[in-house]
N, C-alpha and C positions, 0 to 999 in steps of 0.2 A: 503494500501501500504506499503510495508516496507522501510525503511530508513535505511542509514547509515551513520555513520559519519567518513570521510575518512582524515589523515592526510598526505598531499604531502608537502615535503621540507617547513617545519614549519608553514603552512597555515590548515586551518581546512575547509573542503566541506562538505557540507550537497546534500546527493546522494540519491534521490529517485529512487526505481525500482519497475515499474510495472507489471514485470514477475518473481517471485521467480524462475523460471527454467531457468534463466540466469547465467551465471558463475561468479567464483571471477575473472577471468579474465576480463570478462565485467567491472566487479566494477573498478577494477584498471584502465584500459583505460579510463571509463567514467571519472574518478576521475582527469585522468592526463589529458584528453581533457578539462575540465572544470577550470583545474590549468592554462593551456597555454591560454585558451581564454581570461583569467583574466589579462594576463601579457602582459605588452606592445609590449616586445620584444620575444612574445609567449614562454618565459622561457628559450629561446636558443634553443628552439626545430622547427624544419619545419613543423613537423606535429606529430600526436601522433604516428604513426607508425614506427618513427623512436627512441622511448622511450623502453628500455629495465626495465622491472621492477620485483619485487616480492612483494608479497601481505601477510603481516602478522596481527594475533590479536594485539591489544595494549593491552589487558590483558594477561601477560607473554610472549608476542611476539611470538607465536607460529606461526610456517610457515604455510600458505595456501598453496593448489594445485591448482593453474588456472584454472585447468579443472572441478573441484568440482561446483555444483550447490550451490546458495547462501541459498536455503532454508534447506539444508543438513549441509552446512558448517558454517554459522553464525545464529545468532537471531536477530530477527528484532531490530533496533535501537544499532545495536553493534558497536563498535568503532574498526576501522581498520588502518592499515598504509600501504602507499605503499612507497616503496624505492627504488629511481631512480637507476640503476645500474651505479657504482662510486661515488655516493654522499656519503656512509657510510665511506669512505676514505677522505673525503673532512673535513677540518677542520669548514667548515659553515653547517657542517649537524647537525641540531636538532631533536635527538631523540624523539618520543610520550612519552617515559617513562622516568624517573629520573634514575641518576647512580644506581646500583644494584637492577635493576630490577626483579633478582632473589628471592629477599626478598618479594616482593610484589605479584609475582604469585600465593604463597602460602596462600594468606590472605582468611581468612573466617569471616564472618560476625558475631560477637560477638552473646551472646543469653543473657547474664549478664549485668545486670544496677549497676550504681554508682547513689548515689542519691546525688546532689548538693545541698548545702543550702548557700554556701558563707562563712562559717564560719569552715569546718571540715575538708577539702582537706589536704592529707599527700603528702608527696614527693614521695611517693611510689605508692599512688594513681593516680599521675600525670604520672608518667613514664608509667604506665599499661594502662591509656586511650590513652597515645602516641603509645603505641605498638601494641592498638585495641584490647585489652582484653574483653573493657566493652563501652557499650554505656551510654549516659547521661539520666536522667528524673532530674526533680526538686522535692523538697519537697513541701508539702501544704504550711507549713509556708513561703516558700522562693517564692511563687507564691503570695500570699498574700502581701509580703515586696516591691514585685515589681510592683504589681495594685497600691497599695497605692503611690507610688514613682510617678508614670504616671500621677494619678490623681493630681499633684501638678505641672506637666509640663502642663498637658491640661489647667488648670486654668489659667496659665500663659499665653500661647498663646491667650486664651479666652478672658482675659482681657489686651490683648496687652502690659502687663508689660515688661519695659527694663531691661532683663537678660542677661549676656555673653553668649553667644555662642548659645541662645534659639532663641532670637529676635535681636541679634546684629552680626556683623563680629567678626573675629578670632584675638587675638595676637594683632598687630599693629592696626587691624580694629576694636578694642573692642568697640569704641565710634560710629561704624556707623550702625543706626539702620537699620533693614532690612523689608521692608512691609510684610503684612501678608500673600499675596499671593503668596511672596517667600521664604516663609521659608523650605519647601521642595526643593524647588531648592539649598536653602544655604547650605543644608547636604549634598546632592549630590554631590555638587560642591566641599565642604570640601571635602571628599573622595577621589575625583579625584584628585584635585591639591596636597594633600597630598600623594598619591602614586607616589612617587620620590626616591624610594629606587634603588640601584643596587647590583649587584654580582649574585650569583647563589642563586638558591631559596631554602626555608628550604626542606629538606627531609621529605616526608610525615610523619614517627614520629614525627619530630618536630613540623611541622606546625599542627599536630592532640594536641599536647601537647600545643601550642598556642591557638586554637580555644577553648580548654577544659577550659582552666585558665581564658579565658575572660568569658567564659560563667559563670565560678564559681564567678566570681567577678561583675558582671551584677545581679547575683542570690542575693547578698546582699541589692540589693533594695536602692541604693543610686546613682543610675545612670540614672533614668528616663526613662528607654526603656521600651515598651510596652510590656506586658506578649505576646502577639501575635507575635511580632517579635522575640523576644526571643526562642519563640518555633520552628518558623523557623530556626532560627540559629542552635537550638538543632536537630532538623530533618536533617540539612545539615548535622552535626559532625556525627551523627548515619548513615547515608548512605555515611560515609568517602569522603565526597566532599571538598578538601582540597584546598584554594585559591594560587596563585602563589605569595608567599613572599619571596622577595628579604632579604639576611640575612644581607647587608650593609644599613647604611643611619639613623640610630636613634643615635641620643646624648643624650641619656637617660633622658630626661625634656625637654619639656613637656611630658614626659612617651615615649611611644616606636612610636612616630606618626607615621613615615614611614612605619615599617612593619605592624601595625596595621591598617594602610589605606589601604594599598594591602590586608591584611586580609577582611578587611571589602568591598573592591571594588568586590571581587570573591563573597561574599555573596549577593551584589545588582545585580549581572548577568553581571558582567563586568570583562574583563581582563581573564586571563588563570586562569584553576582550572584542579585539579587533582584528579582522584578515582582510585582504582583498576580496574574499568570496563572500564574507556577510555582512562588514561594515560594524559598527557598533554592536554588540549583542550579548546576552548571558552567555559567561564563560563557556559555563556545560554546553551549553549550544553549538558554540564555535566548534569546541573540541570535539564534539560528536562527529559535526558534520566532515571535520578531514580524518575521523575515524583513530582520533587519539583518545586516552582516558584520563581524567584529573591524576596527579601525582598524590599519593598517598604519604604523610609525612612520617619518616621515623624520627625515633630520639635526635635531636640534635640537629635534624635537617630544616627545621623552620629557621634557628638562627643561622645554620650556612648560608641559606639563599637571602637572609636582608642585612648581614652585618656588612658594611664594606664602604669605600667612597666611590663607588661606581655610578651615582649620579653626577657627581661634580666632573669626576674623571670623565668620562662618555662627553658629557657637553661640553668639556675642556677640549676633549678632542678635536670636535667640530670648530670650536672657536681657534684653535690653531692653524687648523688647514684651511680654514677659510681667510684667517690673517696672512697666512705664507703665501695664499693668491693674491688677495687685495693690495697687499705690499709689492709684488712685482708688477702689479698694473698699474699701480701709483706712479712707479719711475717713467712707464709707458704714456701716461697721463699727463704727467709733468713735463717730461721733454717735447711732446707735440705742443705744449703751452706755452712753452719757450720758443718754438719756433714760430709760432703766431705771435710772439710780442718781439720778436728778432729780438732775441737775447743771444749771449755770447756763448761759446764752448769754451773759453778759456781757462773758466772753474773748474773743470773738471779735469785738467791738465795730469798726467799721471805722477809728475814730480810732487807736485802739490798735497798729495795724499798721502805719498810715501811717507811724508812727513810728520803724519797724525795714522798712523795705520792701524785704526780699527777694522775688523773683517768686513762690517757690515758698510762703513764707508768705503771702502774700496770698492766691494763688489757694486755698490750703486752708481759710483763714479764711472765703474768700467761699463755699465748698462747705458748709460747718458752716451759715452763715446761711441758706443755698438749703434747707436738710434740716429745721433746728429751725423751734422756734415762732416764727412773724410774723405779720402781719395778712394775709399771702398763704397762710400754711400753719398754722392754729393748731392745738394740740396739748391736748389735754386733761389730758394727764400735767402738762405744763408749767403748766398752770393751776390744778392741784391743787396745787401746793405754790409758787405764784408769792409768796405773803405770808409764806413761812418766815423764819427767820431764819439760814439758810445764804448766807454771804457768798462763799466761794470754794471752788473744789474741788481737788483730787487735781491733781497735776502730770501724770498721763497723760492726765487729761481737759481740762486748761484749758492747757496747752502741746501740745494735737495740731497747731496752725499752725507752731510752731516747729519738733517734732520731725518731724512728717510733711512739710512745707514743705522742708527740706532736702534730704529724700530725695528730692522731686521735681526739685529742682535738680540734684541729684547725677546722676539720670536722664536730664535735658537735655543735661549736661555729656558725660556718655558715649554718649549717643545721637548725639551731632555726631561725635563720633571713629570710633564706628562706622560712620556715612553716611560720612565722608571714606574710608575704610578700603574700603569695599563698591565703592569707586568709583575705586581706586588701583591702580597697576601694581605688582606686588611681585616681579617676576621679577628674575632674573638669569642671564644677563646682559641688559641692555635693547635692544632692537632699534628704532634710530631711523632711520627710512625716509629722513626730510627730510635727513639728513645722510649717509644709507648707510654706515651703521657702527653697531657695538654697542659698549656701555660697561658695564663690571662695576661693581657699586654695592651698597648694602645696603637696599634696599626690602623686602627679605625679613626684616627683622628686625622681630620683633612686639611690641617694648617697648611702642609704642603701644596699643595693643587690650588687651595683656596689663594696663598698669597700670590702665587705665581700667575692667576689668572686675574687679580686686582693689577697686579704688575701691566699684564698683556692688556688691559682695557687702557690703562693709562697711556701705555708706549702706542699701540694702534690708534687712537685717539687723535694724536699728534699727524698723520696722515689727512686727516679731514679738516684740521685747524689751519694746516699751511695750503690743503687745497682750496678752500673758501677763500683766502687771502688772494690766491691765484686766480679764483673766479672773479673776485672784485676788479684786478687788475684788467681781466678781458672785457669786463663789463662800463669800465669807468675810462670815458674817452681821454680824459685829459692823461691817463696814465698807459693806453694802449693803443694810441693813433689809429683806435678803428671805428665805427660809428657806435652812439652811445647803446647801451645793453646789445650789441650784435645785432641791430638790425635796420635796414635801409631806410624804410618809413617810420622813423621814431613819430610816436605822437600817435598814429593809426596803429601801431603795433608795438607793445611794451617788450617785444622781444624778452631776454633772460632777465628782465628786472625781477619779478619774483620768483624765478628759479633759484637765484642768489640769495633771495630770501630764504627759501627752505633752507637752501644749503647752511645759510646762518642760524636759523633754528635748529636744525640737526645738532650742529656743533657745540649751540649752547646747552641743549638738553645732555650731551655727552659729558661734558664738565660736571653738571651733576652725578652722573652714572659714575663717575671715573673716580669718585669717592670711595676708598676701599672698605669692603664689607668686612674684612677679615680682619677690622681692628676693633670690631666687635664682639661681645662676648656675653652668654645671659646664662644663667646657671639652670639646668633643667634636671628632672628625674630626683625630684628632693636632694638636691645636690650633691647626687652621685656622679652625674656627669656636668661638674661645674665650670668646666672651660670648653668652649666649642670655636668651631671654625668659620661658621657661618659661609661654607664655602658654597653653596647650593646658589645662594646670589650672586655669589662673586660670579660663576659659572653663567647664570642667566641674563645679569647684566653685562659682561663681558661680550657674549652674543649681541647683544642688544646694540652695543657700542659699534661692534665689527660691522652693524647690519648699518648702522647709519655711515661710517665711513664709506662704505660700499656704495651707498647712496649719493653722497657727497661727492665722491670721484667719479661716477656716473654723471652728475650736472657737470661737474668740469671737462668731461668727454667730450658731449654735448657742446659745449661753451666754444672748446678749443676747435672743434668741426667747423662749427658755423662761423668762428672768426676767420677761420682758413680759406673759406668762401670769400672772403673780401680781398686777399692777395692773389687769387688766381688771376692767368691763367700760370703764376709759379708754382713750381710744385716744391714738395718737402722732399725728404730722403725716401728712399724705397720700403724701408720698412715701417716708417710712419704714414704713407701713402697707404700702406697693405689696410693699415688699423683706419685712416680713415675711410677705406672702400668697405671694411666692414661694418661700420656704423652707420654709414649711407643706405648699406643694404637694408635694413629695420629702419631708418629715421631719416626723412628728407630734409634739405636744406630749407630752414623758414625763412621765408623773405618778408 
């Protein structure tokens, strides 16, 4: 008998169908009927006949025709959404899919695998796992380490040894010994009680990164999770079954308890879960639809799933990779602006930077020399003002190697810390199979990634700050020798006037966001956790700062391409002309 899982006004209903000849319209009416039946006030409807609705697939939100037969329109066990007329305009409407559904409608299950061993994951690997480019499998060595670690836990429970989090309560309840027949309930209760986050859920890419990173840490063999459970978690990752993880609620010590608990909650078949096939649905329905069973937690396994810095680190990993990309792009955009403003290349001379040999500064100067006028890449624009009396440029052009350079060095520093954190055991207590014992420590404290990500936000912000000043130079005719606001018909057209205002607004917002969160600490858990890192906020605001930097540099790029139009028919260097052509492939010249 076919069965469909139907989303109606934020609730999920399992609707069996005895006859596949029935229509999509019948499925919608039956789902609405069941929804009304379950509501004390009938959901505000007198009867199902009063309800007007449309039906669409959860995967991709494709609209279905109410007259089509179910056997033709849908697969067995498919997830669909009934949208009642008027609901979509209501602020209370909860769609089945997260924001940006168009990104997920094209999801294709990957064929390639990444082997995880807990020791060699890179920031690039984790971002690619987040994008759904790979599935996961464990190395044989990792499997052996996990098994040996679990043997220690099994021995503790068998011998009824008193060990924190395994046979005792948590935090302030660490001295409360739990009866052996309650140990499984202890782990489930831990996950449920700690699932107390708030805010929007992580988007699928970020949740996938979070889950992949937790798997990598468990693969190290210091957490005490069983190989059976870990393989179940990997199967869920490979099927892209992703729990509902609110973005707010972690203080970054004892690890990222709230978000990781929400992650674990989905794995045990509770709470909400997302997959490309289902959209958001009850976790038990999503797992069932993919032929998977919820994890049944053994002693210590709930704690093994929720203790660590993986929320901070996975978001920090995305931040580092995006920062690296925009830092390289900033050099290209600034070089194009320098060409438009008829700047000189003398400030990028090799001998100058050899006298102050910071690695980032030298790299940026080299990029500028590679992009700007040279024997290899001559520029007609540079040739047009070669013999002018212009000696030196404003700092926003001349000092790019110094300003952009330290940003590159900052990113390299932060990337090193995040890479170490990716492959670190951050549980508590740690299980040492070679010693046959567990030891309580403090590796869950998020101070390292928190401090690093605060530093990243401060460093990367400067790319937007200097870019906004270059935008001002492009738009201001007294500084650029170009038409005001880069438009020929000033007055009739305001050109880049307000685009510059937007850049200024973003830079100002970044200045507030750059205040470090890791300088704060609030005592929690009845003063047991009396110093915390606030690393979750450090990671989230670093990402927001980077997003603003990306937007400001996009404005500068558009402005520079607009400015170059007023220098035509002269051409810049071949590399910069290719950048111009790329922009013009999506944005035409604004007259």
